[in-house]
C-alpha positions as CSV (number, residue, x, y, z in Angstrom):
1,M,78.1,-141.5,-147.1
2,T,78.6,-142.7,-150.7
3,P,80.5,-146.0,-150.9
4,P,83.7,-146.0,-153.1
5,A,83.2,-146.7,-156.7
6,T,84.0,-150.3,-157.9
7,I,86.4,-150.5,-160.8
8,L,86.8,-153.6,-162.8
9,A,90.4,-153.6,-164.3
10,V,91.3,-156.2,-167.0
11,D,94.9,-156.7,-168.1
12,D,97.0,-159.8,-168.9
13,Q,100.2,-158.7,-167.3
14,A,100.4,-159.8,-163.6
15,S,103.0,-157.2,-162.6
16,F,100.9,-154.4,-164.1
17,R,97.7,-155.6,-162.5
18,F,99.5,-155.5,-159.1
19,L,100.6,-152.0,-159.7
20,L,97.3,-150.8,-161.0
21,E,95.4,-152.4,-158.1
22,Q,97.5,-150.4,-155.7
23,Q,96.9,-147.2,-157.6
24,L,93.2,-147.7,-157.6
25,A,93.0,-148.5,-153.9
26,N,95.2,-145.5,-153.0
27,A,92.9,-143.2,-155.1
28,G,89.9,-144.3,-153.0
29,F,88.3,-146.8,-155.4
30,T,87.4,-150.5,-154.8
31,P,89.4,-152.5,-157.4
32,I,88.5,-155.9,-158.9
33,M,91.2,-157.4,-161.1
34,A,90.8,-159.8,-164.0
35,A,93.5,-161.4,-166.1
36,D,91.5,-161.7,-169.3
37,V,88.3,-160.9,-171.0
38,E,86.6,-164.2,-170.1
39,E,87.3,-163.6,-166.4
40,G,86.1,-160.0,-166.7
41,L,82.8,-161.1,-168.3
42,A,82.3,-163.7,-165.5
43,I,82.7,-160.9,-162.9
44,L,80.2,-158.7,-164.6
45,E,77.6,-161.5,-164.6
46,R,77.8,-162.0,-160.8
47,Q,78.3,-158.5,-159.4
48,T,77.8,-154.8,-160.2
49,V,80.7,-152.5,-161.1
50,D,80.7,-148.8,-161.6
51,L,83.4,-148.5,-164.3
52,I,85.5,-150.8,-166.5
53,L,89.2,-150.2,-167.2
54,S,90.7,-152.5,-169.9
55,D,93.8,-153.0,-171.9
56,L,93.4,-153.2,-175.6
57,I,96.1,-155.7,-176.6
58,M,95.5,-159.1,-174.9
59,P,95.8,-162.7,-176.1
60,A,92.7,-164.7,-177.1
61,V,90.1,-161.9,-176.9
62,D,91.3,-158.3,-177.2
63,G,90.0,-155.2,-175.5
64,M,88.1,-154.1,-178.6
65,A,86.0,-157.3,-178.6
66,F,85.5,-156.9,-174.8
67,L,84.2,-153.4,-175.4
68,E,81.7,-154.6,-177.9
69,Q,80.4,-157.3,-175.6
70,V,80.1,-154.9,-172.7
71,R,78.1,-152.5,-174.9
72,E,75.7,-155.3,-175.8
73,R,75.1,-156.5,-172.3
74,H,75.9,-153.5,-170.0
75,A,75.5,-150.4,-172.1
76,D,75.4,-148.0,-169.3
77,I,78.8,-148.9,-167.6
78,P,81.6,-146.3,-168.5
79,F,84.4,-148.1,-170.3
80,I,88.0,-146.6,-170.3
81,V,90.8,-148.0,-172.5
82,L,94.3,-148.6,-171.3
83,T,96.8,-147.9,-174.1
84,A,100.5,-148.6,-174.5
85,H,102.7,-145.8,-175.9
86,G,102.2,-145.2,-179.6
87,S,98.7,-146.9,-179.8
88,I,96.6,-143.7,-179.6
89,T,95.0,-144.5,-183.0
90,S,93.5,-147.7,-181.5
91,A,92.3,-145.8,-178.5
92,V,90.5,-143.3,-180.6
93,E,88.8,-146.1,-182.6
94,A,87.7,-147.6,-179.2
95,M,86.1,-144.2,-178.3
96,R,84.3,-144.2,-181.6
97,R,82.8,-147.6,-180.7
98,G,81.6,-146.4,-177.3
99,A,84.5,-146.1,-174.9
100,F,84.3,-143.0,-172.7
101,D,88.0,-142.1,-172.7
102,Y,91.5,-143.6,-172.7
103,V,94.6,-143.4,-170.5
104,E,98.2,-144.5,-171.2
105,K,99.7,-147.3,-169.2
106,H,102.1,-146.1,-166.5
107,C,100.6,-142.6,-166.5
108,E,100.8,-140.5,-163.3
109,P,98.4,-141.7,-160.6
110,D,96.7,-138.3,-160.4
111,E,96.0,-138.4,-164.2
112,L,94.4,-141.8,-163.8
113,R,92.3,-140.8,-160.8
114,I,91.1,-137.6,-162.6
115,T,90.1,-139.6,-165.8
116,L,88.2,-142.2,-163.8
117,Q,86.4,-139.6,-161.6
118,R,85.4,-137.6,-164.7
119,A,83.8,-140.7,-166.2
120,L,82.0,-141.6,-163.0
121,D,80.7,-138.1,-162.6
122,Y,79.5,-138.0,-166.2
123,H,77.7,-141.3,-165.8
124,R,76.1,-140.2,-162.5
125,L,74.8,-136.9,-164.0
126,R,73.5,-138.7,-167.1
127,S,71.7,-141.2,-164.9
128,E,70.2,-138.4,-162.8
129,N,69.1,-136.6,-165.9
130,D,67.5,-139.7,-167.3
131,Q,65.6,-140.1,-164.0
132,I,64.4,-136.5,-164.1
133,K,63.3,-136.8,-167.7
134,S,61.5,-140.0,-167.0
135,H,59.8,-138.4,-164.0
136,L,58.7,-135.4,-166.0
137,R,57.4,-137.5,-168.9
138,E,55.4,-139.6,-166.4
139,R,54.1,-136.5,-164.5
140,F,53.0,-134.7,-167.7
141,S,51.8,-137.7,-169.7
142,F,48.4,-137.9,-171.2
143,Q,47.6,-140.7,-168.7
144,N,47.8,-138.2,-165.8
145,I,45.0,-136.0,-167.4
146,I,42.0,-137.6,-165.8
147,T,38.6,-137.4,-167.5
148,A,35.4,-139.3,-168.0
149,C,34.0,-136.6,-170.3
150,P,33.6,-137.6,-174.0
151,R,34.5,-134.1,-175.2
152,M,37.7,-134.1,-173.1
153,K,38.6,-137.5,-174.3
154,E,38.3,-136.2,-177.9
155,A,40.6,-133.3,-177.1
156,L,43.2,-135.8,-175.6
157,E,43.0,-138.0,-178.7
158,L,43.6,-135.0,-180.9
159,A,46.5,-133.9,-178.8
160,G,48.0,-137.4,-178.9
161,R,47.8,-137.4,-182.7
162,V,49.5,-134.0,-183.2
163,A,52.3,-134.8,-180.7
164,A,54.0,-136.7,-183.5
165,S,54.0,-133.7,-185.8
166,P,56.4,-131.1,-184.3
167,Q,56.2,-128.7,-187.3
168,T,52.4,-128.3,-186.9
169,T,51.1,-125.3,-185.0
170,V,48.6,-126.2,-182.4
171,A,45.9,-123.8,-181.1
172,I,44.3,-124.7,-177.7
173,Y,41.1,-122.9,-176.7
174,G,39.6,-122.9,-173.3
175,E,38.7,-120.8,-170.3
176,S,41.3,-119.7,-167.7
177,G,42.3,-122.6,-165.5
178,C,40.9,-125.4,-167.6
179,G,44.4,-126.9,-168.3
180,K,45.7,-125.5,-171.5
181,E,49.3,-125.4,-170.3
182,V,49.0,-129.0,-168.9
183,L,47.8,-130.2,-172.2
184,S,50.6,-128.3,-174.0
185,R,53.2,-130.0,-171.8
186,A,51.7,-133.4,-172.5
187,I,52.0,-132.8,-176.2
188,H,55.6,-131.7,-175.7
189,F,56.7,-134.8,-173.7
190,A,54.7,-137.2,-175.8
191,G,56.6,-135.9,-178.8
192,G,59.9,-136.8,-177.2
193,G,60.8,-133.3,-176.0
194,L,63.4,-132.6,-173.3
195,P,62.4,-131.1,-170.0
196,A,64.5,-127.9,-170.6
197,G,62.9,-127.5,-174.1
198,F,59.5,-126.4,-172.9
199,V,59.1,-122.6,-172.7
200,A,55.9,-120.9,-171.8
201,V,55.2,-117.1,-172.4
202,N,52.2,-115.3,-171.1
203,C,51.6,-112.6,-173.8
204,A,49.1,-110.8,-171.5
205,A,51.4,-110.5,-168.5
206,I,54.3,-108.8,-170.3
207,P,54.1,-105.1,-171.3
208,D,53.6,-104.6,-175.1
209,T,56.9,-102.6,-175.3
210,L,58.9,-105.6,-173.9
211,L,57.1,-108.5,-175.5
212,E,59.1,-108.5,-178.7
213,S,62.4,-108.6,-176.9
214,E,61.1,-111.3,-174.6
215,L,60.1,-113.5,-177.5
216,F,63.0,-112.9,-179.9
217,G,65.8,-111.4,-177.8
218,H,67.8,-108.3,-178.5
219,V,71.4,-107.2,-179.3
220,R,73.4,-104.8,-177.2
221,G,72.3,-101.2,-177.8
222,A,69.0,-102.1,-179.5
223,F,67.2,-99.8,-177.1
224,T,67.7,-97.8,-173.9
225,G,68.8,-100.2,-171.2
226,A,69.9,-102.9,-173.6
227,E,73.4,-103.1,-172.1
228,R,74.2,-106.6,-173.3
229,E,72.9,-109.1,-175.9
230,R,70.1,-111.4,-174.7
231,D,68.4,-114.5,-176.1
232,G,64.6,-114.6,-176.3
233,K,62.2,-117.4,-175.6
234,F,62.3,-118.7,-179.2
235,S,66.0,-119.2,-178.8
236,L,65.6,-120.9,-175.5
237,A,63.0,-123.2,-176.9
238,R,65.2,-124.3,-179.9
239,G,64.6,-128.0,-180.5
240,G,61.6,-128.0,-178.1
241,T,58.3,-126.3,-177.6
242,I,57.2,-122.8,-177.1
243,L,53.7,-122.0,-175.6
244,L,52.4,-118.6,-176.4
245,D,49.6,-118.3,-173.8
246,E,46.9,-115.6,-174.1
247,I,47.8,-115.1,-177.8
248,G,44.7,-113.0,-178.2
249,D,46.3,-110.3,-176.1
250,M,49.4,-109.9,-178.4
251,P,49.7,-106.4,-179.9
252,L,48.8,-106.2,-183.6
253,A,52.3,-105.0,-184.6
254,L,53.9,-108.0,-183.0
255,Q,51.3,-110.3,-184.6
256,A,52.8,-109.5,-188.0
257,K,56.3,-110.5,-186.9
258,L,55.0,-113.8,-185.3
259,L,53.3,-114.6,-188.6
260,R,56.6,-114.3,-190.4
261,V,58.2,-116.6,-187.8
262,L,55.5,-119.2,-188.4
263,E,55.8,-118.9,-192.2
264,E,59.6,-118.7,-192.7
265,R,60.7,-120.5,-189.5
266,T,63.2,-117.7,-188.8
267,F,63.3,-114.6,-186.6
268,E,65.6,-111.7,-185.9
269,K,66.6,-110.2,-182.5
270,V,65.5,-106.7,-181.8
271,G,68.2,-104.4,-183.3
272,S,69.6,-107.1,-185.6
273,N,69.2,-108.0,-189.3
274,T,70.7,-111.5,-188.9
275,P,68.1,-114.2,-189.3
276,I,68.0,-117.0,-186.7
277,S,66.5,-120.4,-187.5
278,S,63.5,-121.4,-185.4
279,D,63.1,-125.1,-185.1
280,C,60.7,-125.3,-182.2
281,R,57.1,-126.6,-182.0
282,V,54.7,-123.7,-181.6
283,I,51.6,-124.0,-179.4
284,V,49.2,-121.1,-178.9
285,A,46.5,-120.9,-176.2
286,T,43.8,-118.4,-175.5
287,N,40.5,-118.0,-173.6
288,H,39.3,-115.5,-176.2
289,N,37.1,-116.0,-179.2
290,L,39.7,-115.3,-181.9
291,E,37.1,-115.2,-184.7
292,G,35.4,-112.4,-182.8
293,L,38.6,-110.5,-182.3
294,V,39.3,-110.9,-186.1
295,T,35.8,-109.4,-186.8
296,A,36.5,-106.6,-184.4
297,G,39.9,-105.8,-186.0
298,A,41.8,-106.8,-182.8
299,F,43.5,-109.8,-184.3
300,R,45.1,-110.4,-187.7
301,K,43.0,-112.6,-190.0
302,D,46.0,-114.1,-191.7
303,L,47.7,-115.0,-188.3
304,Y,44.4,-116.5,-187.1
305,H,44.3,-118.9,-190.1
306,R,48.0,-119.7,-189.7
307,I,47.8,-120.6,-186.0
308,N,44.4,-122.4,-186.4
309,V,45.9,-125.3,-188.3
310,F,45.1,-127.8,-185.6
311,P,42.6,-126.5,-183.1
312,I,41.8,-128.2,-179.8
313,T,39.1,-127.0,-177.4
314,I,39.1,-127.9,-173.7
315,P,35.6,-127.8,-172.2
316,P,35.2,-125.9,-169.0
317,L,34.8,-127.9,-165.8
318,R,31.1,-127.0,-165.4
319,E,30.5,-128.8,-168.8
320,R,32.3,-132.0,-167.5
321,R,31.1,-132.3,-164.0
322,E,31.5,-136.1,-164.2
323,D,35.3,-135.4,-163.9
324,I,35.0,-133.6,-160.5
325,P,35.0,-136.7,-158.3
326,F,38.1,-138.1,-160.2
327,L,39.9,-134.8,-160.1
328,T,39.2,-134.4,-156.5
329,E,40.7,-137.8,-155.5
330,H,43.7,-137.1,-157.8
331,F,44.4,-133.7,-156.1
332,L,43.8,-135.2,-152.6
333,N,46.3,-137.9,-153.2
334,H,48.8,-135.3,-154.3
335,L,48.1,-133.1,-151.3
336,R,48.5,-136.1,-148.9
337,D,52.0,-136.6,-150.2
338,H,52.8,-132.9,-150.3
339,Q,51.5,-132.0,-146.9
340,G,52.4,-135.3,-145.2
341,K,49.0,-135.3,-143.6
342,K,46.2,-137.8,-143.2
343,I,43.2,-136.7,-145.3
344,P,40.4,-139.3,-145.1
345,G,38.6,-137.8,-148.0
346,I,35.5,-135.7,-148.8
347,S,32.1,-136.0,-147.3
348,Q,29.1,-136.8,-149.6
349,K,27.5,-133.4,-148.8
350,A,30.7,-131.5,-149.7
351,M,30.9,-133.5,-152.9
352,E,27.3,-132.5,-153.7
353,V,28.2,-128.9,-153.1
354,M,31.2,-129.2,-155.5
355,L,29.1,-130.9,-158.2
356,A,26.5,-128.1,-158.0
357,Y,29.1,-125.3,-158.2
358,D,30.0,-123.8,-161.7
359,W,33.7,-123.4,-161.1
360,P,34.5,-120.2,-163.0
361,G,38.2,-120.8,-162.3
362,N,37.8,-124.4,-163.6
363,V,40.4,-127.1,-162.6
364,R,42.8,-124.5,-161.1
365,E,40.1,-123.2,-158.8
366,L,39.1,-126.8,-157.8
367,R,42.7,-127.6,-156.9
368,N,43.1,-124.4,-154.9
369,C,39.8,-125.0,-153.2
370,L,40.9,-128.5,-152.1
371,E,44.3,-127.3,-151.0
372,R,42.7,-124.7,-148.7
373,A,40.3,-127.3,-147.4
374,T,43.0,-129.8,-146.5
375,I,44.9,-127.1,-144.6
376,V,41.9,-126.1,-142.4
377,T,40.8,-129.6,-141.7
378,D,42.3,-131.7,-139.0
379,S,42.4,-135.4,-140.0
380,E,38.7,-135.4,-140.8
381,L,36.5,-135.6,-143.8
382,I,36.2,-132.4,-145.8
383,R,32.8,-130.9,-145.2
384,P,31.0,-128.0,-147.0
385,E,32.2,-125.4,-144.5
386,H,35.8,-126.2,-145.4
387,L,35.2,-125.3,-149.0
388,S,35.9,-121.7,-150.0
389,I,33.1,-121.5,-152.5
390,Y,29.9,-119.6,-152.2
391,Q,26.8,-121.6,-151.5
392,P,23.5,-119.7,-151.3
393,A,21.0,-120.6,-148.7
394,A,17.9,-122.5,-149.8
395,G,15.5,-120.1,-151.6
396,S,17.9,-117.1,-151.2
397,R,18.0,-116.5,-155.0
398,T,14.2,-116.6,-155.4
399,G,13.6,-114.5,-152.3
400,A,16.1,-111.8,-153.2
401,P,14.7,-108.6,-154.8
402,A,15.2,-108.3,-158.6
403,P,17.8,-105.8,-159.6
404,A,16.5,-102.5,-160.9
405,A,16.3,-102.1,-164.7
406,G,19.6,-101.0,-166.3
407,T,21.7,-102.1,-163.2
408,I,24.1,-105.0,-162.6
409,S,23.8,-107.0,-159.4
410,F,26.8,-108.4,-157.5
411,Q,25.9,-110.8,-154.7
412,L,28.9,-111.4,-152.4
413,D,28.9,-114.0,-149.6
414,F,31.7,-114.7,-147.2
415,H,32.4,-116.7,-144.1
416,P,33.0,-114.1,-141.3
417,A,36.6,-115.3,-140.8
418,E,37.4,-114.9,-144.5
419,I,36.1,-111.4,-145.3
420,S,38.8,-108.9,-146.4
421,L,39.3,-106.2,-149.0
422,D,41.4,-108.6,-151.0
423,A,38.7,-111.3,-150.8
424,I,36.0,-108.9,-151.9
425,T,38.2,-107.7,-154.8
426,R,38.9,-111.2,-155.9
427,Q,35.2,-112.3,-155.8
428,V,34.2,-109.2,-157.8
429,L,36.8,-110.0,-160.4
430,D,35.7,-113.7,-160.6
431,I,32.0,-112.7,-160.9
432,T,32.8,-110.1,-163.6
433,L,35.0,-112.6,-165.6
434,E,32.2,-115.2,-165.4
435,R,29.6,-112.8,-166.6
436,C,31.9,-111.9,-169.6
437,G,32.3,-115.5,-170.6
438,G,36.0,-115.5,-169.5
439,N,36.9,-112.5,-171.8
440,K,39.3,-110.4,-169.8
441,S,39.1,-107.4,-172.1
442,K,35.3,-107.2,-171.7
443,A,35.6,-107.7,-167.9
444,A,38.2,-105.0,-167.7
445,D,35.9,-102.6,-169.7
446,L,33.0,-103.4,-167.4
447,L,35.1,-102.5,-164.3
448,K,36.6,-99.5,-166.1
449,V,40.2,-100.6,-165.7
450,N,42.8,-101.4,-168.4
451,R,43.4,-105.0,-169.3
452,K,46.9,-105.2,-167.8
453,M,45.7,-103.9,-164.4
454,F,42.8,-106.4,-164.5
455,Y,45.1,-109.3,-165.2
456,R,47.4,-108.4,-162.3
């Protein structure tokens, strides 16, 4: 149960202090009374209070001077001014200098209680919000991106530099699962962005016909089914950051509109001619070779040059294997807390297996692999058999027959307890994507399915 809030009340009239003390106690607060500013400051030095209630007109030191001293020493304590009839101007001036609100002397007890509770609730919510923002900034800070790889360190250094330039468009390149969104969030928070100001949009996961509305919003009646006006992601990201993930899958027609947004910093909702200012940082990410898409006519050349102002490339995990032990320990620490389970660690043999594996799904696959391993183990070291990654038997590749000319070979290996149609499908997709260098469009063509179906 939450203890009652402690209210420090300062007033030089003994009769009013007595009345006020009774009202505060009856309202469920713990009152502490002081006859002047000097006594009030002495109380603040020796104990914690939740709110200060002070008269403005007092001998020696007045309430305005008291407010200024409180703001210098205890800036986070809500301060409410007590005013006599006809001194509203002074109360407004006190609010301009940092007071939360004011109440007139001899007001109704309910009015006093409501004003005090509103100030306390506001202070509590602000404190909780500050804690959340601090937690998120710590969680998504650059310091939490673990690496011993020189190329990755270079990428982090570039990201740290551009974080201070919110008007610069950033392009992050890398395979699926390598951490493009994680790096985007680090840039956002390092630049002082608010938690609610980061908006991520996966351009490949939204049907082409809906993507424009998703990005820019629409007005009522703009198209069939638009029964009310709706804000888009650019509106939600105002003052923050928007991440356009899988930008290489954006339709050509929409690419032209995005180019205008980047050039003019304005956009229009679908069905509207009213320009809306866009003041958010724009980060794009892709696992495609955009230069190749430009050559193939699948991506606008002018948009490519506009978004490629500050390119950052994240190397795949197989090219920074020195990071695997550090990432493993980082994820295991998180899983210990999340699962509330003792996980001694990983055996040397299992680590050798992980270091030899190519990780087509990169850091995301590594984390998922470890999560599964921690679930199937029972307070023991993680061994190779706990890892859901394929490991060929010694000599199996050299002893296997070579595929016939003009054919493509898929070698699938499963533990008997793990085999299923879903598992087979997933491994075929992973192998295909790896063979196509992470290019989803090529992988979809190879499997003779459309890109949207392959992504799902």
